[in-house]
N, C-alpha and C positions, 0 to 999 in steps of 0.2 A: 387696140386695147379693148374696145367695145366687143369685138368678136370673142376675145378670150373670156371676158366676163359672161357672155352669153353661153359659151361652151361649158364653163364652170357651173353656171346655174343649171343648165340642162343635165349635166352629169350628176350633180347633187340631187336634183329632182328625180332622176332615174333611180339612183341608189335608194332614196327615201321611199319611192313607190314600190321598189322591189322588197324592201323590208316590211312595209305595211301589208302588202298582199301575201307575202310568205307567212307572216304571223297570222293572218286571217285564215289561211289555208290549212293550218295545223288543226287537226281535230282534237277536241277536248278529250282527255282520258275518260274512258267509261268508268263510272262509279258503281261497280258491281257490289253485290252484297258481300259483307266481310267473311261470311261462311255460308256453306250450302244449307238450304232449308231442310233437306232430307235428314240432316242430323237430328232435328227436333220433331219430325213427323211421328205422331202417335206416342210421344215420350212425355215424361214429367221432368221438368228442369228446375234446379235450384240455382239461383243467381245471386252473386255477391257483388256489391258496388265498392267504389273507392272508400278506403278507410272503414271497412265494415266492423261493427261491433260483433263480438262473438255471438253466434246464433241469430244474426240479423239477415240471413238469406231470405229471399223471396222464392216461394215454391209456386210454379206455374205449369199449366198444361195448355194444349192447343197453341204452342209457342210459335211465333213467326217473326221474321225480320221485315220491317216495313220502313220505307223512307218517308219521312214527314219533313217537308221543306228540304233542307240540305243535310239533315241528320238521320242516321240510321237508328231506329228504335227497335227494341226487343219487346214485343207485345204478347200477352197471353192472358189466361184466366187463372186467377189466384186459386190455390188448392189449400184446404185446411190440413194442418198437421196435428190437429187435436189439442193444441196448446190453449190454455186458458187465456181469454181476452182476445182471441183472434176475431177480427171483424171483417176481413176482406175476402172470405171464401166466396167464390163465384163471381167476383168483380173482375172487370177487365183492368189489367195493370200494365204499365209500360215503363221502360227505362232507356235512357240514352245508351247506345252500344259503347260509346266512349267511356262511360262510367263503370262498365262491367269489368271487374278485375278477375273473376273466376266464375265458372259455372259447372254444374254436374248434370249429366243426362242419365235418366233412369227409365227402364221399362216399368210398367205398372207393377209387375212382380218384384222387381228389385226395390222399388220405392216402398212397397208394403213390407218387405223383409227388413229394410233399414228402419222403418218406423216401428215395427214390432221389437226389434233389437234395442232401439232407443228407449222404449217404454219399459223394458225389462230391467 
């Protein structure tokens, strides 16, 4: 009887060790950037967040994705659209990538054309 208990305990220990070591051996999935940085290089980006109010997009340049802690952040320099009351032109601004619901990527020429059309 004692021998059976010893064999059972050894078998259970072996199974437990196998589970523990196989779980440790699995590599954590790589948390790559959600999109390629090249998409933003040299561009102007308008970003909209969860439940945006009409016209509440943030316009940025020098945009980059950066991981801060365990969250991806979209960082950039605020760009003036010429609207009255703008105060953030030239400031570094950032948003959680999880909060972004839409974004538009412009070349400088496209941005200037859209701004001109909006003022007309």
